[in-house]
N, C-alpha and C positions, 0 to 999 in steps of 0.2 A: 512488435516488437516485444518485449517484455523490462519491462524492468527489479533491478533490487530494490526493494525499498526494508527501510530496518524499523522493528519494531519499540512505539514509542508507549503503546499503551495495551502491557495483555490483552489477548483476545481469544478464541478458544485454542486453549490447549501453545498457541505463540507468546514466551515473555521476554521482556525487555531486550533490546539487543541484537534477538533474532533478525532474520536474515530473510524479509520471503520475493518469493518473484510473481512481479501483479501482468499479466497481459492489460497492453497501452496502445495506444493508437498514432498515429505517425508521429505525433505535438506531445509522447512523454505522459497521455492525459490516462486514468487508466478506468480502465472499460464497467471497469464493474462501479455496480450503483456504491457501493458500501465499503468502499478501497473511498472514490471519492469523495464521501460522505465523511469519512475519516484524515483524511490531507484536511478539509478544509478546517480543521480543528488545527490545526498545524501548522501552517501557508496562510 
């Protein structure tokens, strides 16, 4: 599954407000460790 996340902190050429598709498991948890770490800052 993929989940569209809105960028809240600029990184890797993405600006605030950009939408980025992230691979997730069936629970909607991002598979990429970096994304998990980033999301923990906001959740």
